[in-house]
py3Dmol code that shows the C-alpha trace and the ligand (Angstrom):
import py3Dmol

protein = """\
ATOM      1  CA  UNK A   1     -28.657 -23.542 -23.653  1.00  0.00           C
ATOM      2  CA  UNK A   2     -30.745 -21.602 -21.135  1.00  0.00           C
ATOM      3  CA  UNK A   3     -28.583 -22.773 -18.246  1.00  0.00           C
ATOM      4  CA  UNK A   4     -25.458 -21.718 -20.112  1.00  0.00           C
ATOM      5  CA  UNK A   5     -26.834 -18.194 -20.613  1.00  0.00           C
ATOM      6  CA  UNK A   6     -27.831 -17.977 -16.999  1.00  0.00           C
ATOM      7  CA  UNK A   7     -24.341 -18.998 -15.909  1.00  0.00           C
ATOM      8  CA  UNK A   8     -22.798 -16.406 -18.225  1.00  0.00           C
ATOM      9  CA  UNK A   9     -25.093 -13.723 -16.828  1.00  0.00           C
ATOM     10  CA  UNK A  10     -24.384 -14.754 -13.261  1.00  0.00           C
ATOM     11  CA  UNK A  11     -20.613 -14.704 -13.708  1.00  0.00           C
ATOM     12  CA  UNK A  12     -20.881 -11.249 -15.281  1.00  0.00           C
ATOM     13  CA  UNK A  13     -22.846 -10.084 -12.270  1.00  0.00           C
ATOM     14  CA  UNK A  14     -20.362 -11.621  -9.850  1.00  0.00           C
ATOM     15  CA  UNK A  15     -17.408 -10.099 -11.705  1.00  0.00           C
ATOM     16  CA  UNK A  16     -19.060  -6.680 -11.353  1.00  0.00           C
ATOM     17  CA  UNK A  17     -19.638  -7.203  -7.658  1.00  0.00           C
ATOM     18  CA  UNK A  18     -16.077  -8.257  -6.997  1.00  0.00           C
ATOM     19  CA  UNK A  19     -14.703  -5.344  -9.010  1.00  0.00           C
ATOM     20  CA  UNK A  20     -16.747  -2.800  -7.041  1.00  0.00           C
ATOM     21  CA  UNK A  21     -15.136  -4.014  -3.820  1.00  0.00           C
ATOM     22  CA  UNK A  22     -11.644  -4.293  -5.214  1.00  0.00           C
ATOM     23  CA  UNK A  23     -10.169  -0.957  -4.192  1.00  0.00           C
ATOM     24  CA  UNK A  24      -6.476  -0.941  -3.450  1.00  0.00           C
ATOM     25  CA  UNK A  25      -6.198  -1.472   0.278  1.00  0.00           C
ATOM     26  CA  UNK A  26      -2.976  -2.123   2.080  1.00  0.00           C
ATOM     27  CA  UNK A  27      -2.506  -5.874   2.268  1.00  0.00           C
ATOM     28  CA  UNK A  28       0.698  -5.903   4.261  1.00  0.00           C
ATOM     29  CA  UNK A  29       3.934  -3.966   4.694  1.00  0.00           C
ATOM     30  CA  UNK A  30       7.591  -4.379   5.544  1.00  0.00           C
ATOM     31  CA  UNK A  31       8.285  -3.311   8.291  1.00  0.00           C
ATOM     32  CA  UNK A  32       4.935  -4.758   9.336  1.00  0.00           C
ATOM     33  CA  UNK A  33       2.150  -2.422  10.480  1.00  0.00           C
ATOM     34  CA  UNK A  34       2.703  -1.556  14.143  1.00  0.00           C
ATOM     35  CA  UNK A  35       5.873  -3.637  14.371  1.00  0.00           C
ATOM     36  CA  UNK A  36       8.998  -2.929  16.386  1.00  0.00           C
ATOM     37  CA  UNK A  37      12.162  -3.787  14.503  1.00  0.00           C
ATOM     38  CA  UNK A  38      15.642  -4.076  16.006  1.00  0.00           C
ATOM     39  CA  UNK A  39      17.521  -2.791  12.964  1.00  0.00           C
ATOM     40  CA  UNK A  40      16.644   0.336  11.033  1.00  0.00           C
ATOM     41  CA  UNK A  41      15.094  -0.648   7.687  1.00  0.00           C
ATOM     42  CA  UNK A  42      16.617   0.863   4.539  1.00  0.00           C
ATOM     43  CA  UNK A  43      13.255   0.904   2.805  1.00  0.00           C
ATOM     44  CA  UNK A  44       9.539   0.551   3.381  1.00  0.00           C
ATOM     45  CA  UNK A  45       7.590  -1.778   1.102  1.00  0.00           C
ATOM     46  CA  UNK A  46       3.800  -1.769   0.809  1.00  0.00           C
ATOM     47  CA  UNK A  47       1.760  -4.505  -0.852  1.00  0.00           C
ATOM     48  CA  UNK A  48      -1.732  -3.530  -2.007  1.00  0.00           C
ATOM     49  CA  UNK A  49      -4.771  -5.595  -2.925  1.00  0.00           C
ATOM     50  CA  UNK A  50      -4.820  -4.158  -6.432  1.00  0.00           C
ATOM     51  CA  UNK A  51      -2.419  -2.711  -9.000  1.00  0.00           C
ATOM     52  CA  UNK A  52      -1.643   0.991  -8.607  1.00  0.00           C
ATOM     53  CA  UNK A  53      -1.517   3.942 -10.965  1.00  0.00           C
ATOM     54  CA  UNK A  54       2.076   5.119 -10.396  1.00  0.00           C
ATOM     55  CA  UNK A  55       1.421   8.772 -11.327  1.00  0.00           C
ATOM     56  CA  UNK A  56      -1.195   9.159  -8.571  1.00  0.00           C
ATOM     57  CA  UNK A  57       0.201   7.011  -5.789  1.00  0.00           C
ATOM     58  CA  UNK A  58       2.754   7.988  -3.165  1.00  0.00           C
ATOM     59  CA  UNK A  59       4.057   7.255   0.323  1.00  0.00           C
ATOM     60  CA  UNK A  60       5.886   9.374   2.883  1.00  0.00           C
ATOM     61  CA  UNK A  61       7.710   8.321   6.051  1.00  0.00           C
ATOM     62  CA  UNK A  62       8.163  10.775   8.933  1.00  0.00           C
ATOM     63  CA  UNK A  63       9.850  10.642  12.320  1.00  0.00           C
ATOM     64  CA  UNK A  64       8.140  11.650  15.577  1.00  0.00           C
ATOM     65  CA  UNK A  65       8.916  15.339  14.940  1.00  0.00           C
ATOM     66  CA  UNK A  66       7.330  15.177  11.496  1.00  0.00           C
ATOM     67  CA  UNK A  67      10.661  15.228   9.656  1.00  0.00           C
ATOM     68  CA  UNK A  68      10.557  13.249   6.404  1.00  0.00           C
ATOM     69  CA  UNK A  69      13.069  10.425   6.213  1.00  0.00           C
ATOM     70  CA  UNK A  70      12.711   9.070   2.670  1.00  0.00           C
ATOM     71  CA  UNK A  71      15.929   8.899   0.664  1.00  0.00           C
ATOM     72  CA  UNK A  72      14.190   9.184  -2.699  1.00  0.00           C
ATOM     73  CA  UNK A  73      10.940   8.894  -4.565  1.00  0.00           C
ATOM     74  CA  UNK A  74       8.712   5.858  -4.206  1.00  0.00           C
ATOM     75  CA  UNK A  75       8.859   3.281  -6.961  1.00  0.00           C
ATOM     76  CA  UNK A  76       5.752   1.365  -7.980  1.00  0.00           C
ATOM     77  CA  UNK A  77       5.563  -1.972  -9.695  1.00  0.00           C
ATOM     78  CA  UNK A  78       2.113  -3.509 -10.088  1.00  0.00           C
ATOM     79  CA  UNK A  79       0.614  -3.670  -6.599  1.00  0.00           C
ATOM     80  CA  UNK A  80       3.907  -2.998  -4.780  1.00  0.00           C
ATOM     81  CA  UNK A  81       5.098   0.446  -3.698  1.00  0.00           C
ATOM     82  CA  UNK A  82       8.553   0.878  -2.206  1.00  0.00           C
ATOM     83  CA  UNK A  83      10.411   3.886  -0.847  1.00  0.00           C
ATOM     84  CA  UNK A  84      14.082   4.061   0.225  1.00  0.00           C
ATOM     85  CA  UNK A  85      14.921   5.488   3.643  1.00  0.00           C
ATOM     86  CA  UNK A  86      17.866   7.458   5.004  1.00  0.00           C
ATOM     87  CA  UNK A  87      19.827   5.943   7.884  1.00  0.00           C
ATOM     88  CA  UNK A  88      17.215   6.379  10.627  1.00  0.00           C
ATOM     89  CA  UNK A  89      17.668   6.245  14.386  1.00  0.00           C
ATOM     90  CA  UNK A  90      15.648   4.481  17.058  1.00  0.00           C
ATOM     91  CA  UNK A  91      12.153   5.900  17.353  1.00  0.00           C
ATOM     92  CA  UNK A  92       8.632   5.746  16.000  1.00  0.00           C
ATOM     93  CA  UNK A  93       7.987   6.385  12.320  1.00  0.00           C
ATOM     94  CA  UNK A  94       4.758   7.188  10.568  1.00  0.00           C
ATOM     95  CA  UNK A  95       4.044   5.853   7.096  1.00  0.00           C
ATOM     96  CA  UNK A  96       1.364   7.743   5.162  1.00  0.00           C
ATOM     97  CA  UNK A  97       0.220   6.421   1.798  1.00  0.00           C
ATOM     98  CA  UNK A  98      -2.351   7.420  -0.776  1.00  0.00           C
ATOM     99  CA  UNK A  99      -2.961   5.475  -3.933  1.00  0.00           C
ATOM    100  CA  UNK A 100      -5.103   5.422  -7.012  1.00  0.00           C
ATOM    101  CA  UNK A 101      -5.887   1.877  -8.068  1.00  0.00           C
ATOM    102  CA  UNK A 102      -6.371   0.801 -11.670  1.00  0.00           C
ATOM    103  CA  UNK A 103     -10.160   0.785 -11.071  1.00  0.00           C
ATOM    104  CA  UNK A 104      -9.800   4.601 -10.521  1.00  0.00           C
ATOM    105  CA  UNK A 105     -10.663   4.517  -6.813  1.00  0.00           C
ATOM    106  CA  UNK A 106      -8.592   6.480  -4.304  1.00  0.00           C
ATOM    107  CA  UNK A 107      -7.667   5.090  -0.931  1.00  0.00           C
ATOM    108  CA  UNK A 108      -5.284   6.275   1.761  1.00  0.00           C
ATOM    109  CA  UNK A 109      -4.022   5.283   5.164  1.00  0.00           C
ATOM    110  CA  UNK A 110      -1.322   5.603   7.778  1.00  0.00           C
ATOM    111  CA  UNK A 111       0.483   3.287  10.152  1.00  0.00           C
ATOM    112  CA  UNK A 112       3.511   3.388  12.385  1.00  0.00           C
ATOM    113  CA  UNK A 113       6.476   1.167  13.058  1.00  0.00           C
ATOM    114  CA  UNK A 114       9.160   1.481  15.676  1.00  0.00           C
ATOM    115  CA  UNK A 115      12.911   1.082  15.470  1.00  0.00           C
ATOM    116  CA  UNK A 116      14.514   0.028  18.758  1.00  0.00           C
ATOM    117  CA  UNK A 117      14.071  -2.420  21.571  1.00  0.00           C
TER     118      UNK A 117
END
"""
ligand_1 = """\
1
CU
Cu -12.208 0.208 -6.249
"""
view = py3Dmol.view(width=600, height=400)
view.addModel(protein, "pdb")
view.setStyle({"model": 0}, {"cartoon": {"style": "trace"}})
view.addModel(ligand_1, "xyz")
view.setStyle({"model": 1}, {"stick": {}})
view.zoomTo()
view.show()
């Protein structure tokens, strides 16, 4: 009985610890972070480590002159955020995201990818 209670208490403690570290960070993206792709992607997809609050999460994609190249608003489904792109040319593009995860923590970040050789 005592051991059982201790285990229950310990798992509660561990759950709390894990939760505190579970902000929504970028897990991976397509195009991949820092990648050079031969063909211009028609969308950018971001996978996060936690589910997102759609109303407070967004992503923008800009070319080297700062011109935005999204073709619409981002769509969010669980931990995946996706934004359609216009037909983009060769060059370097900057992806800037900010999200609010379901644990109410805000995180943000940027990365680039390159279209070309
Ligand atoms: Cu968090």
